[in-house]
N, CA, C, O and CB atoms as a CASP TS submission, in Angstrom:
PFRMAT TS
TARGET T0000
AUTHOR 0000-0000-0000
METHOD Language model
MODEL 1
PARENT N/A
ATOM      1  N   MET     1     -77.994  42.305 -41.714  1.00  0.00           N
ATOM      2  CA  MET     1     -78.400  43.668 -42.011  1.00  0.00           C
ATOM      3  C   MET     1     -78.847  43.716 -43.465  1.00  0.00           C
ATOM      4  O   MET     1     -78.106  43.321 -44.365  1.00  0.00           O
ATOM      5  CB  MET     1     -77.242  44.683 -41.738  1.00  0.00           C
ATOM      6  N   PRO     2     -80.081  44.210 -43.691  1.00  0.00           N
ATOM      7  CA  PRO     2     -80.564  44.253 -45.073  1.00  0.00           C
ATOM      8  C   PRO     2     -79.814  45.293 -45.904  1.00  0.00           C
ATOM      9  O   PRO     2     -79.425  46.354 -45.414  1.00  0.00           O
ATOM     10  CB  PRO     2     -82.061  44.552 -45.096  1.00  0.00           C
ATOM     11  N   GLY     3     -79.631  44.958 -47.152  1.00  0.00           N
ATOM     12  CA  GLY     3     -78.942  45.853 -48.068  1.00  0.00           C
ATOM     13  C   GLY     3     -79.882  46.928 -48.587  1.00  0.00           C
ATOM     14  O   GLY     3     -81.051  46.970 -48.203  1.00  0.00           O
ATOM     15  N   PRO     4     -79.377  47.804 -49.465  1.00  0.00           N
ATOM     16  CA  PRO     4     -80.193  48.899 -49.972  1.00  0.00           C
ATOM     17  C   PRO     4     -81.396  48.410 -50.801  1.00  0.00           C
ATOM     18  O   PRO     4     -82.469  49.009 -50.744  1.00  0.00           O
ATOM     19  CB  PRO     4     -79.333  49.825 -50.812  1.00  0.00           C
ATOM     20  N   PHE     5     -81.219  47.334 -51.563  1.00  0.00           N
ATOM     21  CA  PHE     5     -82.309  46.806 -52.385  1.00  0.00           C
ATOM     22  C   PHE     5     -83.438  46.274 -51.506  1.00  0.00           C
ATOM     23  O   PHE     5     -84.614  46.495 -51.796  1.00  0.00           O
ATOM     24  CB  PHE     5     -81.793  45.695 -53.317  1.00  0.00           C
ATOM     25  N   GLU     6     -83.077  45.572 -50.431  1.00  0.00           N
ATOM     26  CA  GLU     6     -84.090  45.043 -49.510  1.00  0.00           C
ATOM     27  C   GLU     6     -84.836  46.178 -48.803  1.00  0.00           C
ATOM     28  O   GLU     6     -86.046  46.090 -48.594  1.00  0.00           O
ATOM     29  CB  GLU     6     -83.435  44.110 -48.469  1.00  0.00           C
ATOM     30  N   LEU     7     -84.118  47.241 -48.435  1.00  0.00           N
ATOM     31  CA  LEU     7     -84.750  48.378 -47.777  1.00  0.00           C
ATOM     32  C   LEU     7     -85.758  49.060 -48.691  1.00  0.00           C
ATOM     33  O   LEU     7     -86.815  49.499 -48.237  1.00  0.00           O
ATOM     34  CB  LEU     7     -83.697  49.378 -47.325  1.00  0.00           C
ATOM     35  N   ILE     8     -85.434  49.152 -49.982  1.00  0.00           N
ATOM     36  CA  ILE     8     -86.361  49.752 -50.953  1.00  0.00           C
ATOM     37  C   ILE     8     -87.625  48.901 -51.064  1.00  0.00           C
ATOM     38  O   ILE     8     -88.733  49.435 -51.123  1.00  0.00           O
ATOM     39  CB  ILE     8     -85.684  49.898 -52.347  1.00  0.00           C
ATOM     40  N   ILE     9     -87.458  47.582 -51.091  1.00  0.00           N
ATOM     41  CA  ILE     9     -88.622  46.693 -51.163  1.00  0.00           C
ATOM     42  C   ILE     9     -89.495  46.844 -49.915  1.00  0.00           C
ATOM     43  O   ILE     9     -90.720  46.900 -50.021  1.00  0.00           O
ATOM     44  CB  ILE     9     -88.170  45.224 -51.325  1.00  0.00           C
ATOM     45  N   ILE    10     -88.880  46.909 -48.746  1.00  0.00           N
ATOM     46  CA  ILE    10     -89.631  47.087 -47.498  1.00  0.00           C
ATOM     47  C   ILE    10     -90.373  48.417 -47.516  1.00  0.00           C
ATOM     48  O   ILE    10     -91.530  48.479 -47.102  1.00  0.00           O
ATOM     49  CB  ILE    10     -88.688  47.015 -46.274  1.00  0.00           C
ATOM     50  N   LEU    11     -89.732  49.475 -47.985  1.00  0.00           N
ATOM     51  CA  LEU    11     -90.357  50.792 -48.067  1.00  0.00           C
ATOM     52  C   LEU    11     -91.564  50.781 -49.005  1.00  0.00           C
ATOM     53  O   LEU    11     -92.589  51.390 -48.698  1.00  0.00           O
ATOM     54  CB  LEU    11     -89.339  51.831 -48.536  1.00  0.00           C
ATOM     55  N   VAL    12     -91.452  50.098 -50.138  1.00  0.00           N
ATOM     56  CA  VAL    12     -92.564  50.011 -51.093  1.00  0.00           C
ATOM     57  C   VAL    12     -93.731  49.249 -50.471  1.00  0.00           C
ATOM     58  O   VAL    12     -94.883  49.651 -50.636  1.00  0.00           O
ATOM     59  CB  VAL    12     -92.110  49.320 -52.406  1.00  0.00           C
ATOM     60  N   ILE    13     -93.456  48.167 -49.764  1.00  0.00           N
ATOM     61  CA  ILE    13     -94.515  47.381 -49.115  1.00  0.00           C
ATOM     62  C   ILE    13     -95.224  48.212 -48.054  1.00  0.00           C
ATOM     63  O   ILE    13     -96.453  48.198 -47.977  1.00  0.00           O
ATOM     64  CB  ILE    13     -93.933  46.099 -48.483  1.00  0.00           C
ATOM     65  N   VAL    14     -94.456  48.944 -47.228  1.00  0.00           N
ATOM     66  CA  VAL    14     -95.046  49.798 -46.197  1.00  0.00           C
ATOM     67  C   VAL    14     -95.885  50.896 -46.840  1.00  0.00           C
ATOM     68  O   VAL    14     -96.967  51.216 -46.347  1.00  0.00           O
ATOM     69  CB  VAL    14     -93.948  50.414 -45.302  1.00  0.00           C
ATOM     70  N   LEU    15     -95.404  51.470 -47.922  1.00  0.00           N
ATOM     71  CA  LEU    15     -96.141  52.516 -48.633  1.00  0.00           C
ATOM     72  C   LEU    15     -97.451  51.976 -49.195  1.00  0.00           C
ATOM     73  O   LEU    15     -98.471  52.663 -49.159  1.00  0.00           O
ATOM     74  CB  LEU    15     -95.285  53.100 -49.763  1.00  0.00           C
ATOM     75  N   LEU    16     -97.431  50.753 -49.714  1.00  0.00           N
ATOM     76  CA  LEU    16     -98.659  50.146 -50.242  1.00  0.00           C
ATOM     77  C   LEU    16     -99.653  49.836 -49.129  1.00  0.00           C
ATOM     78  O   LEU    16    -100.861  49.984 -49.314  1.00  0.00           O
ATOM     79  CB  LEU    16     -98.330  48.867 -51.015  1.00  0.00           C
ATOM     80  N   LEU    17     -99.153  49.408 -47.980  1.00  0.00           N
ATOM     81  CA  LEU    17    -100.042  49.050 -46.873  1.00  0.00           C
ATOM     82  C   LEU    17    -100.699  50.278 -46.244  1.00  0.00           C
ATOM     83  O   LEU    17    -101.905  50.276 -45.996  1.00  0.00           O
ATOM     84  CB  LEU    17     -99.267  48.279 -45.810  1.00  0.00           C
ATOM     85  N   PHE    18     -99.935  51.302 -45.990  1.00  0.00           N
ATOM     86  CA  PHE    18    -100.442  52.451 -45.261  1.00  0.00           C
ATOM     87  C   PHE    18    -100.865  53.614 -46.150  1.00  0.00           C
ATOM     88  O   PHE    18    -101.723  54.403 -45.752  1.00  0.00           O
ATOM     89  CB  PHE    18     -99.412  52.918 -44.306  1.00  0.00           C
ATOM     90  N   GLY    19    -100.303  53.741 -47.316  1.00  0.00           N
ATOM     91  CA  GLY    19    -100.613  54.871 -48.185  1.00  0.00           C
ATOM     92  C   GLY    19     -99.736  56.064 -47.825  1.00  0.00           C
ATOM     93  O   GLY    19     -99.208  56.148 -46.716  1.00  0.00           O
ATOM     94  N   GLY    20     -99.589  56.972 -48.763  1.00  0.00           N
ATOM     95  CA  GLY    20     -98.683  58.110 -48.576  1.00  0.00           C
ATOM     96  C   GLY    20     -99.148  59.081 -47.513  1.00  0.00           C
ATOM     97  O   GLY    20     -98.348  59.523 -46.689  1.00  0.00           O
ATOM     98  N   LYS    21    -100.449  59.426 -47.517  1.00  0.00           N
ATOM     99  CA  LYS    21    -100.961  60.412 -46.575  1.00  0.00           C
ATOM    100  C   LYS    21    -100.913  59.866 -45.142  1.00  0.00           C
ATOM    101  O   LYS    21    -100.510  60.565 -44.212  1.00  0.00           O
ATOM    102  CB  LYS    21    -102.400  60.813 -46.949  1.00  0.00           C
ATOM    103  N   ARG    22    -101.319  58.645 -44.989  1.00  0.00           N
ATOM    104  CA  ARG    22    -101.323  58.036 -43.654  1.00  0.00           C
ATOM    105  C   ARG    22     -99.900  57.893 -43.120  1.00  0.00           C
ATOM    106  O   ARG    22     -99.653  58.124 -41.936  1.00  0.00           O
ATOM    107  CB  ARG    22    -102.016  56.659 -43.689  1.00  0.00           C
ATOM    108  N   LEU    23     -98.980  57.520 -43.978  1.00  0.00           N
ATOM    109  CA  LEU    23     -97.580  57.371 -43.575  1.00  0.00           C
ATOM    110  C   LEU    23     -97.003  58.718 -43.155  1.00  0.00           C
ATOM    111  O   LEU    23     -96.216  58.789 -42.211  1.00  0.00           O
ATOM    112  CB  LEU    23     -96.744  56.765 -44.723  1.00  0.00           C
ATOM    113  N   LYS    24     -97.387  59.777 -43.844  1.00  0.00           N
ATOM    114  CA  LYS    24     -96.932  61.122 -43.481  1.00  0.00           C
ATOM    115  C   LYS    24     -97.468  61.510 -42.109  1.00  0.00           C
ATOM    116  O   LYS    24     -96.738  62.079 -41.298  1.00  0.00           O
ATOM    117  CB  LYS    24     -97.378  62.154 -44.540  1.00  0.00           C
ATOM    118  N   ASN    25     -98.736  61.207 -41.841  1.00  0.00           N
ATOM    119  CA  ASN    25     -99.331  61.509 -40.533  1.00  0.00           C
ATOM    120  C   ASN    25     -98.661  60.714 -39.416  1.00  0.00           C
ATOM    121  O   ASN    25     -98.427  61.244 -38.329  1.00  0.00           O
ATOM    122  CB  ASN    25    -100.834  61.213 -40.553  1.00  0.00           C
ATOM    123  N   ILE    26     -98.358  59.468 -39.675  1.00  0.00           N
ATOM    124  CA  ILE    26     -97.686  58.630 -38.670  1.00  0.00           C
ATOM    125  C   ILE    26     -96.313  59.206 -38.352  1.00  0.00           C
ATOM    126  O   ILE    26     -95.915  59.264 -37.189  1.00  0.00           O
ATOM    127  CB  ILE    26     -97.555  57.164 -39.166  1.00  0.00           C
ATOM    128  N   GLY    27     -95.590  59.632 -39.384  1.00  0.00           N
ATOM    129  CA  GLY    27     -94.269  60.231 -39.169  1.00  0.00           C
ATOM    130  C   GLY    27     -94.350  61.516 -38.368  1.00  0.00           C
ATOM    131  O   GLY    27     -93.526  61.748 -37.483  1.00  0.00           O
ATOM    132  N   GLY    28     -95.335  62.354 -38.668  1.00  0.00           N
ATOM    133  CA  GLY    28     -95.510  63.609 -37.929  1.00  0.00           C
ATOM    134  C   GLY    28     -95.876  63.361 -36.474  1.00  0.00           C
ATOM    135  O   GLY    28     -95.371  64.033 -35.575  1.00  0.00           O
ATOM    136  N   ASP    29     -96.757  62.391 -36.249  1.00  0.00           N
ATOM    137  CA  ASP    29     -97.149  62.057 -34.876  1.00  0.00           C
ATOM    138  C   ASP    29     -95.966  61.501 -34.085  1.00  0.00           C
ATOM    139  O   ASP    29     -95.783  61.824 -32.911  1.00  0.00           O
ATOM    140  CB  ASP    29     -98.303  61.040 -34.882  1.00  0.00           C
ATOM    141  N   LEU    30     -95.176  60.669 -34.736  1.00  0.00           N
ATOM    142  CA  LEU    30     -94.010  60.099 -34.067  1.00  0.00           C
ATOM    143  C   LEU    30     -92.993  61.190 -33.731  1.00  0.00           C
ATOM    144  O   LEU    30     -92.411  61.180 -32.646  1.00  0.00           O
ATOM    145  CB  LEU    30     -93.360  59.016 -34.947  1.00  0.00           C
ATOM    146  N   GLY    31     -92.780  62.117 -34.639  1.00  0.00           N
ATOM    147  CA  GLY    31     -91.864  63.235 -34.380  1.00  0.00           C
ATOM    148  C   GLY    31     -92.350  64.108 -33.234  1.00  0.00           C
ATOM    149  O   GLY    31     -91.557  64.536 -32.395  1.00  0.00           O
ATOM    150  N   GLY    32     -93.664  64.375 -33.196  1.00  0.00           N
ATOM    151  CA  GLY    32     -94.234  65.170 -32.112  1.00  0.00           C
ATOM    152  C   GLY    32     -94.100  64.461 -30.763  1.00  0.00           C
ATOM    153  O   GLY    32     -93.844  65.097 -29.740  1.00  0.00           O
ATOM    154  N   ALA    33     -94.275  63.147 -30.774  1.00  0.00           N
ATOM    155  CA  ALA    33     -94.139  62.388 -29.529  1.00  0.00           C
ATOM    156  C   ALA    33     -92.708  62.429 -29.013  1.00  0.00           C
ATOM    157  O   ALA    33     -92.487  62.544 -27.808  1.00  0.00           O
ATOM    158  CB  ALA    33     -94.578  60.938 -29.737  1.00  0.00           C
ATOM    159  N   ILE    34     -91.749  62.336 -29.901  1.00  0.00           N
ATOM    160  CA  ILE    34     -90.338  62.387 -29.494  1.00  0.00           C
ATOM    161  C   ILE    34     -89.995  63.767 -28.941  1.00  0.00           C
ATOM    162  O   ILE    34     -89.291  63.877 -27.937  1.00  0.00           O
ATOM    163  CB  ILE    34     -89.410  62.042 -30.685  1.00  0.00           C
ATOM    164  N   LYS    35     -90.493  64.828 -29.598  1.00  0.00           N
ATOM    165  CA  LYS    35     -90.242  66.188 -29.101  1.00  0.00           C
ATOM    166  C   LYS    35     -90.850  66.375 -27.712  1.00  0.00           C
ATOM    167  O   LYS    35     -90.220  66.948 -26.823  1.00  0.00           O
ATOM    168  CB  LYS    35     -90.817  67.238 -30.079  1.00  0.00           C
ATOM    169  N   GLY    36     -92.076  65.886 -27.533  1.00  0.00           N
ATOM    170  CA  GLY    36     -92.732  65.997 -26.231  1.00  0.00           C
ATOM    171  C   GLY    36     -91.983  65.249 -25.145  1.00  0.00           C
ATOM    172  O   GLY    36     -91.869  65.727 -24.017  1.00  0.00           O
ATOM    173  N   PHE    37     -91.471  64.068 -25.488  1.00  0.00           N
ATOM    174  CA  PHE    37     -90.712  63.272 -24.528  1.00  0.00           C
ATOM    175  C   PHE    37     -89.434  63.995 -24.122  1.00  0.00           C
ATOM    176  O   PHE    37     -89.109  64.058 -22.936  1.00  0.00           O
ATOM    177  CB  PHE    37     -90.378  61.895 -25.114  1.00  0.00           C
ATOM    178  N   LYS    38     -88.712  64.537 -25.088  1.00  0.00           N
ATOM    179  CA  LYS    38     -87.474  65.267 -24.784  1.00  0.00           C
ATOM    180  C   LYS    38     -87.757  66.495 -23.929  1.00  0.00           C
ATOM    181  O   LYS    38     -87.002  66.801 -23.006  1.00  0.00           O
ATOM    182  CB  LYS    38     -86.763  65.685 -26.080  1.00  0.00           C
ATOM    183  N   LYS    39     -88.855  67.205 -24.237  1.00  0.00           N
ATOM    184  CA  LYS    39     -89.219  68.395 -23.481  1.00  0.00           C
ATOM    185  C   LYS    39     -89.544  68.031 -22.031  1.00  0.00           C
ATOM    186  O   LYS    39     -89.125  68.728 -21.107  1.00  0.00           O
ATOM    187  CB  LYS    39     -90.416  69.102 -24.137  1.00  0.00           C
ATOM    188  N   SER    40     -90.285  66.949 -21.835  1.00  0.00           N
ATOM    189  CA  SER    40     -90.635  66.551 -20.472  1.00  0.00           C
ATOM    190  C   SER    40     -89.407  66.071 -19.700  1.00  0.00           C
ATOM    191  O   SER    40     -89.338  66.255 -18.485  1.00  0.00           O
ATOM    192  CB  SER    40     -91.699  65.451 -20.498  1.00  0.00           C
ATOM    193  N   MET    41     -88.450  65.467 -20.375  1.00  0.00           N
ATOM    194  CA  MET    41     -87.215  65.048 -19.704  1.00  0.00           C
ATOM    195  C   MET    41     -86.424  66.268 -19.238  1.00  0.00           C
ATOM    196  O   MET    41     -85.871  66.259 -18.138  1.00  0.00           O
ATOM    197  CB  MET    41     -86.350  64.176 -20.646  1.00  0.00           C
ATOM    198  N   LYS    42     -86.364  67.313 -20.057  1.00  0.00           N
ATOM    199  CA  LYS    42     -85.654  68.536 -19.663  1.00  0.00           C
ATOM    200  C   LYS    42     -86.363  69.226 -18.503  1.00  0.00           C
ATOM    201  O   LYS    42     -85.710  69.731 -17.589  1.00  0.00           O
ATOM    202  CB  LYS    42     -85.538  69.500 -20.858  1.00  0.00           C
ATOM    203  N   GLU    43     -87.706  69.251 -18.533  1.00  0.00           N
ATOM    204  CA  GLU    43     -88.459  69.852 -17.439  1.00  0.00           C
ATOM    205  C   GLU    43     -88.257  69.067 -16.149  1.00  0.00           C
ATOM    206  O   GLU    43     -88.198  69.650 -15.066  1.00  0.00           O
ATOM    207  CB  GLU    43     -89.948  69.924 -17.790  1.00  0.00           C
ATOM    208  N   GLY    44     -88.153  67.752 -16.264  1.00  0.00           N
ATOM    209  CA  GLY    44     -87.922  66.918 -15.087  1.00  0.00           C
ATOM    210  C   GLY    44     -86.568  67.207 -14.451  1.00  0.00           C
ATOM    211  O   GLY    44     -86.447  67.217 -13.226  1.00  0.00           O
ATOM    212  N   GLU    45     -85.560  67.440 -15.265  1.00  0.00           N
ATOM    213  CA  GLU    45     -84.236  67.774 -14.734  1.00  0.00           C
ATOM    214  C   GLU    45     -84.269  69.127 -14.039  1.00  0.00           C
ATOM    215  O   GLU    45     -83.633  69.300 -12.999  1.00  0.00           O
ATOM    216  CB  GLU    45     -83.184  67.779 -15.857  1.00  0.00           C
ATOM    217  N   ASN    46     -84.997  70.087 -14.594  1.00  0.00           N
ATOM    218  CA  ASN    46     -85.100  71.404 -13.979  1.00  0.00           C
ATOM    219  C   ASN    46     -85.857  71.324 -12.661  1.00  0.00           C
ATOM    220  O   ASN    46     -85.521  72.046 -11.722  1.00  0.00           O
ATOM    221  CB  ASN    46     -85.790  72.387 -14.929  1.00  0.00           C
ATOM    222  N   ASP    47     -86.857  70.476 -12.565  1.00  0.00           N
ATOM    223  CA  ASP    47     -87.612  70.313 -11.324  1.00  0.00           C
ATOM    224  C   ASP    47     -86.720  69.769 -10.215  1.00  0.00           C
ATOM    225  O   ASP    47     -86.846  70.172  -9.059  1.00  0.00           O
ATOM    226  CB  ASP    47     -88.811  69.383 -11.543  1.00  0.00           C
ATOM    227  N   LYS    48     -85.828  68.861 -10.562  1.00  0.00           N
ATOM    228  CA  LYS    48     -84.922  68.299  -9.565  1.00  0.00           C
ATOM    229  C   LYS    48     -84.005  69.380  -9.004  1.00  0.00           C
ATOM    230  O   LYS    48     -83.705  69.384  -7.810  1.00  0.00           O
ATOM    231  CB  LYS    48     -84.091  67.158 -10.174  1.00  0.00           C
ATOM    232  N   LEU    49     -83.563  70.287  -9.852  1.00  0.00           N
ATOM    233  CA  LEU    49     -82.693  71.362  -9.392  1.00  0.00           C
ATOM    234  C   LEU    49     -83.460  72.336  -8.506  1.00  0.00           C
ATOM    235  O   LEU    49     -82.909  72.855  -7.534  1.00  0.00           O
ATOM    236  CB  LEU    49     -82.077  72.101 -10.584  1.00  0.00           C
ATOM    237  N   ASP    50     -84.715  72.587  -8.829  1.00  0.00           N
ATOM    238  CA  ASP    50     -85.520  73.511  -8.042  1.00  0.00           C
ATOM    239  C   ASP    50     -85.848  72.950  -6.656  1.00  0.00           C
ATOM    240  O   ASP    50     -86.045  73.714  -5.712  1.00  0.00           O
ATOM    241  CB  ASP    50     -86.804  73.839  -8.783  1.00  0.00           C
ATOM    242  N   ASP    51     -85.907  71.626  -6.529  1.00  0.00           N
ATOM    243  CA  ASP    51     -86.236  71.008  -5.244  1.00  0.00           C
ATOM    244  C   ASP    51     -85.173  71.298  -4.189  1.00  0.00           C
ATOM    245  O   ASP    51     -85.479  71.303  -2.997  1.00  0.00           O
ATOM    246  CB  ASP    51     -86.402  69.502  -5.412  1.00  0.00           C
ATOM    247  N   LYS    52     -83.946  71.536  -4.599  1.00  0.00           N
ATOM    248  CA  LYS    52     -82.873  71.800  -3.644  1.00  0.00           C
ATOM    249  C   LYS    52     -83.107  73.105  -2.898  1.00  0.00           C
ATOM    250  O   LYS    52     -82.625  73.272  -1.778  1.00  0.00           O
ATOM    251  CB  LYS    52     -81.525  71.841  -4.356  1.00  0.00           C
ATOM    252  N   GLU    53     -83.839  74.027  -3.504  1.00  0.00           N
ATOM    253  CA  GLU    53     -84.121  75.298  -2.850  1.00  0.00           C
ATOM    254  C   GLU    53     -85.142  75.134  -1.726  1.00  0.00           C
ATOM    255  O   GLU    53     -85.238  75.994  -0.850  1.00  0.00           O
ATOM    256  CB  GLU    53     -84.625  76.313  -3.870  1.00  0.00           C
ATOM    257  N   ASP    54     -85.895  74.052  -1.739  1.00  0.00           N
ATOM    258  CA  ASP    54     -86.953  73.838  -0.768  1.00  0.00           C
ATOM    259  C   ASP    54     -86.469  73.101   0.481  1.00  0.00           C
ATOM    260  O   ASP    54     -87.283  72.737   1.330  1.00  0.00           O
ATOM    261  CB  ASP    54     -88.077  73.069  -1.406  1.00  0.00           C
ATOM    262  N   ILE    55     -85.179  72.879   0.608  1.00  0.00           N
ATOM    263  CA  ILE    55     -84.652  72.154   1.762  1.00  0.00           C
ATOM    264  C   ILE    55     -84.794  73.028   3.005  1.00  0.00           C
ATOM    265  O   ILE    55     -84.441  74.207   2.996  1.00  0.00           O
ATOM    266  CB  ILE    55     -83.164  71.746   1.537  1.00  0.00           C
ATOM    267  N   ILE    56     -85.310  72.434   4.064  1.00  0.00           N
ATOM    268  CA  ILE    56     -85.518  73.145   5.322  1.00  0.00           C
ATOM    269  C   ILE    56     -84.534  72.597   6.341  1.00  0.00           C
ATOM    270  O   ILE    56     -84.356  71.385   6.464  1.00  0.00           O
ATOM    271  CB  ILE    56     -86.992  73.000   5.828  1.00  0.00           C
ATOM    272  N   GLU    57     -83.902  73.498   7.063  1.00  0.00           N
ATOM    273  CA  GLU    57     -82.981  73.054   8.097  1.00  0.00           C
ATOM    274  C   GLU    57     -83.782  72.537   9.281  1.00  0.00           C
ATOM    275  O   GLU    57     -84.821  73.095   9.634  1.00  0.00           O
ATOM    276  CB  GLU    57     -82.029  74.200   8.529  1.00  0.00           C
ATOM    277  N   ALA    58     -83.292  71.468   9.888  1.00  0.00           N
ATOM    278  CA  ALA    58     -83.978  70.872  11.032  1.00  0.00           C
ATOM    279  C   ALA    58     -82.957  70.589  12.125  1.00  0.00           C
ATOM    280  O   ALA    58     -81.776  70.379  11.852  1.00  0.00           O
ATOM    281  CB  ALA    58     -84.727  69.570  10.622  1.00  0.00           C
ATOM    282  N   LYS    59     -83.421  70.589  13.336  1.00  0.00           N
ATOM    283  CA  LYS    59     -82.559  70.335  14.467  1.00  0.00           C
ATOM    284  C   LYS    59     -83.096  69.107  15.207  1.00  0.00           C
ATOM    285  O   LYS    59     -84.296  69.010  15.461  1.00  0.00           O
ATOM    286  CB  LYS    59     -82.479  71.580  15.407  1.00  0.00           C
ATOM    287  N   VAL    60     -82.214  68.180  15.547  1.00  0.00           N
ATOM    288  CA  VAL    60     -82.619  66.980  16.273  1.00  0.00           C
ATOM    289  C   VAL    60     -82.588  67.294  17.764  1.00  0.00           C
ATOM    290  O   VAL    60     -81.583  67.768  18.295  1.00  0.00           O
ATOM    291  CB  VAL    60     -81.690  65.765  15.931  1.00  0.00           C
ATOM    292  N   VAL    61     -83.697  67.021  18.422  1.00  0.00           N
ATOM    293  CA  VAL    61     -83.804  67.280  19.849  1.00  0.00           C
ATOM    294  C   VAL    61     -83.871  65.938  20.558  1.00  0.00           C
ATOM    295  O   VAL    61     -84.719  65.100  20.253  1.00  0.00           O
ATOM    296  CB  VAL    61     -85.052  68.163  20.183  1.00  0.00           C
ATOM    297  N   GLU    62     -82.962  65.747  21.509  1.00  0.00           N
ATOM    298  CA  GLU    62     -82.951  64.497  22.263  1.00  0.00           C
ATOM    299  C   GLU    62     -83.710  64.696  23.565  1.00  0.00           C
ATOM    300  O   GLU    62     -83.569  65.716  24.239  1.00  0.00           O
ATOM    301  CB  GLU    62     -81.499  64.023  22.540  1.00  0.00           C
ATOM    302  N   GLU    63     -84.520  63.698  23.902  1.00  0.00           N
ATOM    303  CA  GLU    63     -85.251  63.747  25.163  1.00  0.00           C
ATOM    304  C   GLU    63     -84.407  63.095  26.250  1.00  0.00           C
ATOM    305  O   GLU    63     -83.515  62.295  25.970  1.00  0.00           O
ATOM    306  CB  GLU    63     -86.632  63.044  25.039  1.00  0.00           C
ATOM    307  N   ASP    64     -84.706  63.451  27.486  1.00  0.00           N
ATOM    308  CA  ASP    64     -84.014  62.825  28.600  1.00  0.00           C
ATOM    309  C   ASP    64     -84.406  61.363  28.678  1.00  0.00           C
ATOM    310  O   ASP    64     -85.553  61.003  28.415  1.00  0.00           O
ATOM    311  CB  ASP    64     -84.330  63.546  29.924  1.00  0.00           C
ATOM    312  N   LYS    65     -83.445  60.518  29.042  1.00  0.00           N
ATOM    313  CA  LYS    65     -83.731  59.081  29.125  1.00  0.00           C
ATOM    314  C   LYS    65     -84.671  58.785  30.285  1.00  0.00           C
ATOM    315  O   LYS    65     -85.381  57.779  30.248  1.00  0.00           O
ATOM    316  CB  LYS    65     -82.428  58.278  29.282  1.00  0.00           C
ATOM    317  N   ASP    66     -84.700  59.631  31.320  1.00  0.00           N
ATOM    318  CA  ASP    66     -85.599  59.417  32.431  1.00  0.00           C
ATOM    319  C   ASP    66     -87.052  59.583  32.008  1.00  0.00           C
ATOM    320  O   ASP    66     -87.920  58.862  32.499  1.00  0.00           O
ATOM    321  CB  ASP    66     -85.268  60.367  33.560  1.00  0.00           C
ATOM    322  N   LYS    67     -87.328  60.497  31.128  1.00  0.00           N
ATOM    323  CA  LYS    67     -88.701  60.724  30.641  1.00  0.00           C
ATOM    324  C   LYS    67     -89.193  59.568  29.804  1.00  0.00           C
ATOM    325  O   LYS    67     -90.380  59.244  29.832  1.00  0.00           O
ATOM    326  CB  LYS    67     -88.777  62.007  29.826  1.00  0.00           C
ATOM    327  N   GLU    68     -88.289  58.933  29.051  1.00  0.00           N
ATOM    328  CA  GLU    68     -88.664  57.817  28.194  1.00  0.00           C
ATOM    329  C   GLU    68     -89.056  56.598  29.002  1.00  0.00           C
ATOM    330  O   GLU    68     -89.912  55.830  28.562  1.00  0.00           O
ATOM    331  CB  GLU    68     -87.530  57.470  27.260  1.00  0.00           C
ATOM    332  N   LYS    69     -88.458  56.389  30.177  1.00  0.00           N
ATOM    333  CA  LYS    69     -88.729  55.207  30.992  1.00  0.00           C
ATOM    334  C   LYS    69     -90.097  55.296  31.674  1.00  0.00           C
ATOM    335  O   LYS    69     -90.663  54.263  32.034  1.00  0.00           O
ATOM    336  CB  LYS    69     -87.632  55.031  32.043  1.00  0.00           C
ATOM    337  N   LYS    70     -90.630  56.474  31.855  1.00  0.00           N
ATOM    338  CA  LYS    70     -91.905  56.648  32.559  1.00  0.00           C
ATOM    339  C   LYS    70     -93.057  56.197  31.779  1.00  0.00           C
ATOM    340  O   LYS    70     -94.192  56.284  32.247  1.00  0.00           O
ATOM    341  CB  LYS    70     -92.112  58.043  32.928  1.00  0.00           C
TER
END
């Protein structure tokens, strides 16, 4: 596990490579993607609960065995 000094060096290198404005945009996009993912997961759970209301009762009807042999 890198120590605090190593993390600062990594942060400086990333800042030099991407620049401050670009790094800010990447962070905002990543945050928006995570929010969207969480929102879709919650909507998916709600959809599963709503599907239970759509259950239709059905009755099994057995045919006579004589009709099946014909």
